[in-house]
C-alpha positions as CSV (number, residue, x, y, z in Angstrom):
1,X,234.6,53.9,115.8
2,X,232.3,55.0,112.9
3,X,230.8,58.4,113.1
4,X,227.8,57.4,110.9
5,X,225.8,54.3,111.6
6,X,223.0,53.6,109.1
7,X,220.3,51.0,108.4
8,X,218.8,51.2,105.0
9,X,215.0,51.1,104.5
10,X,212.6,51.3,101.5
11,X,210.1,54.0,102.4
12,X,211.7,57.3,101.5
13,X,211.6,58.3,105.1
14,X,214.4,58.6,107.6
15,X,214.6,58.4,111.4
16,X,217.7,60.3,112.5
17,X,218.8,59.9,116.2
18,X,221.1,62.2,118.2
19,X,222.4,60.7,121.4
20,X,223.3,62.6,124.5
21,X,226.5,63.3,126.6
22,X,228.9,61.1,128.6
23,X,230.6,57.9,127.6
24,X,228.9,55.9,124.8
25,X,229.4,52.4,123.3
26,X,230.1,52.1,119.5
27,X,227.7,53.6,117.1
28,X,226.6,50.2,115.8
29,X,225.7,49.0,119.3
30,X,224.0,52.3,120.2
31,X,221.8,52.3,117.1
32,X,220.9,48.6,117.6
33,X,219.7,49.4,121.1
34,X,217.7,52.4,120.1
35,X,216.2,50.6,117.1
36,X,215.2,47.7,119.3
37,X,213.6,49.9,121.9
38,X,211.7,52.0,119.3
39,X,210.5,48.9,117.4
40,X,209.4,47.2,120.6
41,X,207.2,50.1,121.6
42,X,205.6,50.3,118.1
43,X,205.0,46.5,118.1
44,X,203.4,46.6,121.6
45,X,201.0,49.5,120.9
46,X,200.6,49.8,117.1
47,X,201.4,46.3,115.6
48,X,199.8,47.4,112.3
49,X,202.5,50.1,112.0
50,X,205.5,47.8,112.6
51,X,206.1,47.1,108.9
52,X,206.1,50.9,108.3
53,X,208.6,51.4,111.0
54,X,210.9,48.6,109.7
55,X,210.8,50.3,106.2
56,X,212.4,53.5,107.6
57,X,216.0,54.5,106.9
58,X,217.5,54.7,110.4
59,X,220.7,56.7,111.1
60,X,222.5,57.6,114.3
61,X,224.4,60.9,114.4
62,X,227.3,59.4,116.4
63,X,229.9,61.5,118.1
64,X,230.5,59.2,121.1
65,X,234.1,58.5,120.0
66,X,234.8,62.3,120.3
67,X,233.2,62.4,123.8
68,X,234.9,59.2,125.0
69,X,238.3,60.5,123.9
70,X,237.7,63.9,125.5
71,X,236.6,62.3,128.9
72,X,239.4,59.7,129.0
73,X,242.0,62.4,128.4
74,X,240.6,64.2,131.5
75,X,240.9,61.1,133.7
76,X,237.6,59.4,133.0
77,X,237.3,55.6,132.8
78,X,234.8,53.7,130.7
79,X,234.0,50.0,130.7
80,X,232.2,49.6,127.4
81,X,231.3,45.9,127.8
82,X,229.7,46.5,131.2
83,X,227.8,49.5,129.8
84,X,226.4,47.6,126.9
85,X,225.5,44.7,129.1
86,X,223.6,46.9,131.5
87,X,221.9,48.7,128.7
88,X,220.7,45.4,127.2
89,X,219.5,44.2,130.6
90,X,217.6,47.4,131.2
91,X,216.0,47.1,127.7
92,X,215.1,43.5,128.3
93,X,213.2,44.5,131.5
94,X,211.4,47.3,129.7
95,X,210.3,44.9,126.9
96,X,208.6,42.7,129.5
97,X,206.0,45.5,130.1
98,X,203.4,44.3,127.7
99,X,200.7,47.1,127.9
100,X,200.9,50.8,127.5
101,X,198.7,51.5,130.5
102,X,201.5,50.0,132.7
103,X,203.8,52.9,132.1
104,X,202.2,54.9,134.9
105,X,203.0,56.2,138.4
106,X,202.0,53.0,140.2
107,X,204.8,51.0,138.5
108,X,207.2,54.0,138.6
109,X,206.8,54.4,142.4
110,X,207.9,50.8,142.9
111,X,211.2,51.1,141.1
112,X,214.3,50.4,143.2
113,X,216.3,53.4,144.3
114,X,213.8,55.9,143.1
115,X,214.4,59.4,144.4
116,X,213.3,62.9,143.5
117,X,216.3,64.5,145.2
118,X,217.9,65.4,141.9
119,X,214.8,67.2,140.8
120,X,214.4,69.0,144.1
121,X,218.1,70.1,144.0
122,X,217.7,71.4,140.5
123,X,214.6,73.5,141.3
124,X,216.1,75.0,144.4
125,X,219.6,75.7,143.1
126,X,218.8,76.7,139.5
127,X,218.3,80.4,140.0
128,X,221.7,80.7,141.7
129,X,223.7,78.5,139.4
130,X,222.1,80.0,136.4
131,X,224.2,83.1,136.9
132,X,227.4,81.2,136.4
133,X,226.3,79.4,133.3
134,X,224.6,76.0,133.7
135,X,221.7,76.0,136.0
136,X,221.4,72.4,137.0
137,X,223.9,71.5,139.7
138,X,224.1,67.8,139.0
139,X,225.0,68.5,135.3
140,X,227.4,71.3,136.2
141,X,229.3,68.9,138.4
142,X,229.8,66.1,136.0
143,X,229.2,67.4,132.4
144,X,232.7,68.4,131.4
145,X,231.9,67.5,127.8
146,X,229.0,70.0,127.8
147,X,231.4,72.6,129.1
148,X,233.7,71.8,126.2
149,X,230.9,72.0,123.7
150,X,230.2,75.6,124.8
151,X,233.9,76.6,125.2
152,X,234.8,79.0,122.3
153,X,238.5,78.1,122.7
154,X,237.7,74.4,121.9
155,X,236.9,72.9,118.6
156,X,234.9,70.0,120.2
157,X,231.5,71.7,119.7
158,X,232.2,72.4,116.0
159,X,233.2,68.7,115.5
160,X,230.1,67.4,117.3
161,X,227.8,69.7,115.2
162,X,229.5,68.6,112.0
163,X,228.8,64.9,112.9
164,X,225.1,65.6,113.5
165,X,224.8,68.0,110.5
166,X,226.5,65.5,108.1
167,X,224.0,62.8,109.2
168,X,220.9,64.9,109.0
169,X,221.9,66.4,105.7
170,X,222.5,62.9,104.3
171,X,218.8,62.2,104.9
172,X,217.8,65.5,103.4
173,X,220.0,64.9,100.4
174,X,218.1,61.7,99.7
175,X,214.9,63.7,99.6
176,X,213.5,61.8,102.6
177,X,210.8,62.9,104.9
178,X,212.6,63.1,108.3
179,X,211.9,62.6,111.9
180,X,214.7,63.8,114.2
181,X,214.9,62.3,117.7
182,X,217.3,63.9,120.2
183,X,218.0,62.7,123.7
184,X,219.3,64.8,126.6
185,X,222.0,67.2,125.8
186,X,221.9,65.9,122.2
187,X,218.9,68.2,122.0
188,X,221.2,71.2,122.4
189,X,223.4,69.9,119.5
190,X,220.3,69.2,117.4
191,X,218.9,72.6,118.0
192,X,222.1,74.3,117.0
193,X,222.3,72.2,113.8
194,X,218.8,73.0,112.7
195,X,219.5,76.6,113.5
196,X,222.5,76.5,111.2
197,X,220.4,74.8,108.5
198,X,217.9,77.6,108.9
199,X,220.2,80.7,109.1
200,X,223.9,80.0,108.5
201,X,224.4,81.5,105.0
202,X,227.0,78.8,104.0
203,X,224.7,75.9,105.0
204,X,221.1,77.1,104.7
205,X,221.3,77.9,101.0
206,X,221.7,74.2,100.2
207,X,218.3,73.4,101.7
208,X,216.0,76.4,101.0
209,X,212.8,74.4,100.8
210,X,213.3,71.3,103.0
211,X,211.8,70.9,106.4
212,X,211.8,68.2,109.1
213,X,208.4,66.5,109.5
214,X,208.9,65.9,113.3
215,X,211.4,66.9,115.9
216,X,211.2,64.8,119.0
217,X,213.2,65.8,122.1
218,X,213.5,63.5,125.1
219,X,214.8,64.6,128.5
220,X,215.9,67.9,126.9
221,X,217.4,70.7,129.0
222,X,216.3,73.3,126.5
223,X,213.8,74.8,129.0
224,X,216.7,75.9,131.2
225,X,217.2,79.7,130.9
226,X,220.9,79.4,131.1
227,X,221.0,76.8,128.3
228,X,218.8,78.9,126.1
229,X,221.2,81.8,126.3
230,X,223.9,79.6,124.9
231,X,222.0,78.3,121.9
232,X,223.0,79.4,118.4
233,X,221.0,82.4,117.4
234,X,220.1,83.4,121.0
235,X,221.5,86.9,120.5
236,X,219.9,87.5,117.1
237,X,216.8,89.5,116.4
238,X,213.6,87.5,116.3
239,X,213.7,86.9,112.6
240,X,217.0,84.9,112.9
241,X,216.8,83.8,116.5
242,X,215.0,80.5,116.1
243,X,215.1,77.5,113.6
244,X,212.6,77.6,110.8
245,X,212.8,74.1,109.2
246,X,210.7,72.1,111.7
247,X,207.0,71.4,111.1
248,X,206.0,69.8,114.4
249,X,208.0,69.6,117.7
250,X,207.1,67.1,120.4
251,X,208.9,67.2,123.8
252,X,208.9,64.4,126.4
253,X,210.0,65.0,130.0
254,X,210.1,62.2,132.6
255,X,209.3,62.6,136.2
256,X,212.5,63.2,138.3
257,X,214.7,63.5,135.1
258,X,217.3,66.0,136.4
259,X,218.3,67.0,132.9
260,X,214.9,68.6,132.1
261,X,213.9,70.0,135.4
262,X,212.2,72.8,133.4
263,X,210.0,70.3,131.7
264,X,207.9,72.4,129.3
265,X,209.2,73.9,126.1
266,X,206.0,75.3,124.4
267,X,206.1,78.3,126.8
268,X,209.8,79.0,126.3
269,X,209.6,78.8,122.5
270,X,206.2,80.3,122.0
271,X,207.6,83.0,119.8
272,X,208.2,80.3,117.2
273,X,204.5,79.7,117.1
274,X,203.7,83.4,117.1
275,X,206.1,84.0,114.2
276,X,204.8,80.9,112.3
277,X,208.2,79.2,112.3
278,X,206.7,75.9,113.5
279,X,203.2,74.4,113.2
280,X,203.0,73.0,116.8
281,X,205.1,72.5,120.0
282,X,203.6,69.9,122.4
283,X,204.9,68.9,125.8
284,X,204.2,65.6,127.5
285,X,205.1,64.5,131.0
286,X,205.8,60.8,131.4
287,X,207.3,58.2,133.7
288,X,210.6,56.6,132.6
289,X,210.6,53.0,133.9
290,X,214.3,52.2,133.3
291,X,216.4,50.5,135.9
292,X,220.1,50.7,135.4
293,X,222.7,49.2,137.7
294,X,219.9,48.2,140.1
295,X,218.3,51.6,140.5
296,X,215.8,53.9,138.8
297,X,217.3,56.0,136.0
298,X,214.6,58.4,134.7
299,X,216.9,60.0,132.2
300,X,217.7,56.7,130.3
301,X,217.3,56.9,126.6
302,X,215.8,53.4,126.4
303,X,213.0,54.3,128.8
304,X,212.1,57.2,126.6
305,X,212.4,55.3,123.3
306,X,210.1,52.5,124.4
307,X,207.5,54.7,126.0
308,X,203.9,54.6,124.6
309,X,203.9,58.3,123.8
310,X,206.9,57.9,121.5
311,X,205.3,54.9,119.9
312,X,202.2,57.0,119.2
313,X,204.1,59.9,117.7
314,X,206.0,57.5,115.4
315,X,202.8,55.7,114.4
316,X,201.0,59.0,113.7
317,X,203.9,60.1,111.5
318,X,203.8,56.8,109.6
319,X,200.1,57.1,109.1
320,X,200.3,60.6,107.5
321,X,201.5,59.1,104.2
322,X,203.9,60.7,101.8
323,X,204.1,64.4,101.0
324,X,203.7,65.0,97.2
């Protein structure tokens, strides 16, 4: 499987996507699904911006092959054809929602298999499980790949960061304006990489003046106190603790998404604003209308990508014009 998946555009702007944990289909299929969902949202809400979206360079920072191999080695099983088929079915249903105003609680409450049990369990158990390292009990139970990412005796984390860093740096090397989109635990990887680009002496010196226009996190666990303690730079003094190459940070958290049970980041990273390391950090609470395998899946990337708030953020970015 290819670690870098790329669609060339003509605008001098790049959309870089970082996927999350667990088994993943090929990079080609994953980028196609993400691109289709993002384009569908823009076309639905801002048809005048569709040509601008299509002109973007689009690149997926793919490390699914590393994760798949790791999980299979530990006894996991993955039916890629079934996964792709269900992802496409879910996206097809999302594309039938023809108005942005329909992405609300009324439709969400009617989804099959919807339950807030995961959110409830996370809120109750987080203070206890945070002591042992990963606060959310549902993630702690199944996220072996996240454990490996943080394991200092494993090179898995370094390999994953290299994949994401290589992809992001390719866009920066072209001199493109960049929007970085990270889903789920991919937000942890993305944070670590932009911290490296800000402070690692061997890496940051190559990009002394470049910044990301927009960083968009979707279903990110970065508000979890145990997660924040494991981020690169967490033990540094304030001057080196946080990334400094992001202009605007937008964060979306879906109702009942267990991965982001602490669903606001502006309060957790307010020091970045105080120290003028970022221009803005904005949080948005949404409803993710994805149905996968016959039941509601509020963490699904497709439901985030196609959401009207994401479409608005992309359209606003496109409307800003080029930076001289």
